[in-house]
C-alpha positions in Angstrom: 0.0 -0.1 0.1 1.3 3.5 -0.7 0.4 6.5 1.2 0.7 10.0 0.5 0.8 12.4 3.6 0.6 16.0 3.0 1.2 18.5 6.3 4.1 16.1 7.2 5.7 19.1 9.8 2.4 19.9 11.5 1.6 18.6 15.0 -0.7 15.7 13.5 1.3 15.3 10.4 4.7 14.8 12.3 2.9 12.2 14.6 1.4 10.4 11.4 4.9 10.1 10.0 5.2 7.7 12.9 1.8 5.9 13.0 1.3 5.5 9.2 5.0 4.1 8.5 4.2 0.4 9.2 1.1 0.1 7.0 2.8 0.6 3.6 5.4 3.0 1.6 4.8 6.2 2.9 5.6 9.7 0.7 5.4 12.6 3.2 5.3 15.8 1.9 5.5 19.4 3.7 4.5 22.8 2.0 8.2 23.2 0.7 8.9 19.7 -0.3 10.6 19.7 -3.5 10.2 16.3 -5.5 6.5 16.6 -5.5 4.0 19.6 -4.7 2.8 19.7 -1.0 1.8 23.2 -1.3 -2.3 23.2 -0.7 -2.4 26.6 -2.2 -1.0 25.3 -5.5 -4.3 23.3 -6.8 -2.8 22.1 -9.8 0.5 21.1 -8.3 -1.7 19.1 -6.2 -3.5 17.2 -8.5 -0.3 16.5 -10.3 1.1 15.4 -7.3 -1.7 12.8 -6.8 -1.5 11.7 -10.3 2.5 11.1 -10.1 2.5 9.4 -6.8 -0.7 7.2 -7.6 -1.3 6.4 -3.8 -3.9 4.1 -2.4 -4.2 6.4 0.4 -4.1 10.1 0.7 -4.1 11.7 4.2 -4.5 15.4 4.3 -3.0 17.0 7.9 -2.4 20.2 5.9 -4.5 23.2 6.8 -4.7 26.9 7.1 -4.9 27.2 10.7 -4.5 31.0 11.8 -7.9 31.2 12.7 -7.9 35.1 13.4 -5.9 35.9 10.6 -8.2 34.2 8.4 -10.9 37.0 8.8 -8.8 38.9 6.8 -7.1 36.5 4.4 -10.4 34.3 3.4 -9.2 33.6 -0.2 -6.2 31.8 0.8 -8.1 30.4 3.7 -10.5 29.2 1.5 -8.1 27.8 -1.0 -6.3 25.6 1.4 -9.4 24.3 3.6 -11.6 23.8 1.1 -10.8 24.0 -2.5 -7.5 21.9 -2.1 -9.5 18.9 0.0 -11.7 19.1 -3.1 -8.8 18.6 -5.3 -7.8 15.7 -3.5 -11.4 14.2 -3.4 -11.5 14.7 -7.0 -8.3 12.7 -7.6 -8.9 10.2 -5.3 -12.5 9.4 -6.8 -10.5 9.3 -10.1 -7.9 6.6 -8.9 -10.2 4.6 -6.2 -8.1 6.1 -3.4 -8.9 6.7 0.2 -9.0 9.9 1.4 -8.5 11.1 5.0 -9.1 14.5 6.0 -9.3 16.5 9.3 -11.9 19.1 10.2 -12.7 21.0 13.5 -15.5 21.5 16.0 -15.5 25.1 14.4 -18.0 23.5 12.0 -20.5 24.3 14.7 -22.0 27.5 16.3 -20.7 26.5 20.0 -24.5 27.0 21.4 -25.8 24.9 24.2 -23.9 22.2 26.5 -24.6 19.0 24.9 -21.7 17.2 22.9 -22.4 17.3 19.1 -23.0 14.2 17.1 -21.9 14.0 13.6 -25.3 14.7 12.2 -25.8 17.7 14.0 -26.5 21.1 12.3 -23.6 22.8 11.4 -23.2 26.8 11.8 -19.6 28.1 11.6 -18.8 31.3 13.4 -15.8 32.2 11.2 -14.1 31.9 8.3 -12.0 29.4 9.4 -14.9 27.4 10.2 -16.5 28.0 7.2 -14.0 27.0 5.0 -13.2 23.7 7.0 -17.1 23.1 6.6 -16.8 23.7 2.6 -14.1 21.3 2.8 -16.1 18.5 4.1 -18.7 19.3 1.7 -16.5 19.1 -1.5 -15.0 15.8 -0.3 -18.8 14.1 0.2 -19.7 15.6 -3.0 -16.8 14.0 -4.7 -18.1 10.4 -4.2 -14.9 9.2 -3.0 -14.1 7.0 -0.4 -13.4 8.9 2.6 -12.7 9.4 6.5 -13.2 12.9 7.9 -12.4 13.4 11.5 -13.5 16.4 13.2 -11.1 17.0 16.2 -10.5 19.7 18.7 -8.1 21.7 21.0 -5.5 19.8 19.3 -2.2 19.6 20.9 1.6 18.0 20.9 4.7 17.8 22.7 6.6 19.3 19.6 6.4 22.9 19.1 4.2 25.5 20.9 1.0 24.7 22.5 -1.3 26.3 25.4 0.1 24.2 28.1 3.5 25.6 27.4 2.3 28.9 27.4 0.7 28.4 30.7 3.7 27.3 32.2 5.9 30.3 30.7 3.4 32.8 32.0 3.1 30.9 35.5 6.9 31.2 36.1 6.6 34.8 35.2 3.6 36.1 37.2 1.7 35.8 40.2 -1.6 35.8 38.6 -3.2 34.6 35.7 -6.7 35.2 33.8 -8.0 32.1 31.9 -11.1 31.6 29.8 -13.8 29.5 31.7 -16.7 29.6 29.2 -15.2 27.6 26.5 -15.6 24.0 26.8 -13.8 21.0 24.8 -11.5 18.3 25.4 -7.9 18.6 25.0 -6.9 16.2 22.3 -3.1 14.8 21.5 -1.8 14.6 17.9 -0.3 11.3 18.9 -4.0 10.1 19.7 -5.5 11.6 16.5 -2.6 9.9 14.4 -3.1 6.3 16.3 -6.7 6.2 15.6 -6.2 7.3 11.9 -3.6 4.3 11.5 -6.2 2.3 13.1 -8.9 3.6 10.7 -6.8 3.1 7.8 -6.0 -0.6 8.5 -9.7 -1.0 9.2 -10.7 0.1 5.6 -8.0 -1.9 4.0 -9.3 -5.0 5.6 -12.5 -4.3 4.1 -14.7 -2.6 6.8 -17.0 -0.2 5.5 -16.8 2.7 7.9 -16.2 5.6 5.5 -17.7 9.0 6.7 -17.3 11.7 9.4 -16.4 10.9 12.8 -15.6 12.9 16.0 -12.5 12.3 17.2 -11.3 13.9 20.4 -10.3 12.7 24.0 -13.0 11.7 26.3 -14.3 14.0 29.1 -14.5 17.7 29.1 -12.8 20.7 30.3 -12.3 24.6 30.1 -9.6 26.5 29.4 -9.2 27.4 32.9 -9.4 23.7 34.0 -6.6 23.0 31.5 -4.6 25.6 32.9 -5.2 24.4 36.5 -4.4 20.9 35.6 -1.2 21.7 33.8 0.1 24.1 36.3 -0.5 21.6 39.2 0.8 18.8 37.5 4.3 20.8 36.6 4.2 21.8 40.4 4.1 18.2 41.8 7.0 17.5 39.2 8.9 19.9 40.9 8.6 22.7 38.8 9.2 26.2 40.3 6.2 28.5 39.8 4.9 32.1 41.1 1.5 31.8 40.4 -0.7 30.2 43.0 -3.6 27.9 42.4 -6.2 30.4 43.8 -4.6 33.0 41.8 -5.6 31.5 38.2 -8.6 33.7 37.8 -11.4 32.5 35.5 -12.5 35.1 33.0 -15.2 35.1 30.1 -14.3 35.1 26.7 -15.0 38.7 26.6 -12.0 39.6 28.3 -9.8 38.5 25.5 -11.6 40.0 22.3 -10.2 38.4 18.9 -11.3 39.1 15.2 -12.7 35.7 15.0 -15.1 34.4 17.4 -14.5 30.7 19.3 -17.2 28.3 19.6 -18.2 28.2 23.5 -19.4 24.8 23.2 -16.7 22.2 21.5 -18.1 19.2 23.0 -18.0 16.2 20.4 -19.8 13.2 20.9 -17.6 10.2 20.5 -19.6 7.0 20.5 -19.8 6.9 16.5 -16.1 6.2 16.1 -15.7 4.3 19.3 -18.1 1.9 18.3 -16.8 1.8 14.3 -13.4 1.0 15.4 -14.0 -0.9 18.6 -12.0 1.4 20.6 -12.0 3.6 23.9 -10.9 7.0 24.0 -8.7 8.1 27.0 -9.5 11.1 29.2 -8.0 14.3 28.0 -5.9 14.2 31.3 -4.0 10.9 30.5 -2.9 12.4 27.2 -1.8 15.9 28.8 -0.1 14.0 31.9 2.0 12.3 29.1 2.6 15.4 26.9 4.0 17.4 30.2 6.2 14.2 31.1 7.7 14.2 28.0 8.2 18.1 27.8 9.4 18.5 31.4 11.7 15.4 31.2 10.5 14.0 34.6 
């Protein structure tokens, strides 16, 4: 089996290089790859890449993820998040390949407090969310074999992330203010990559499980809950921090105005993916603790 991976240097793409490698020949591309075009803003080059590589599976882990900048850069955001997946889907349909693509909780409006199922009504609040939803729609319209995983609050030990930012600030300041009215589940890139490999193998084995799935860690937390967990874990690991536990102040989203509104309810129902793949998704705390252990070297 030949697998074409796009977005190899992103958080999820980096982990996918590990998880997909045992499944077959892996061609991994970043935006600046030389032999083949891995730049999702180059639609013709992208189509040519698929035709030259002729993969059995296309995994698209590349995206325009600068949520606030997208509000003033809508054309490029749409090209990368919607039109490029549409091109990949058309090429996948032409050669009979499986397309794996990643979407987001931002396709929803964030209202209420119930976990969204895959069939829940969408209503993106931002350009980023609108383009990710359009990407989903173009993939489905192509009639290619596909797996679309909607994820939320993705982090990885590699590169910058919310936890590292909180630890840096906690070492510098005696008081922190963190949003407590946005609820989701911090989800590790390695978990997403491992479930992806499991799903690709299942499809390869003849299981007809194509479609849209929600993929996140189990449980829920506000950003404030997340920050408290990170800081307490670090403190117990012996990290010296200035901020005390009772000096991490919960605030509303309005305290940090941004060009793109964030959904307040990012809860995703997980029963469909767990039943289809016979998996139990771990609680978010387990993945964050593992990431912190790796990052802190404890």
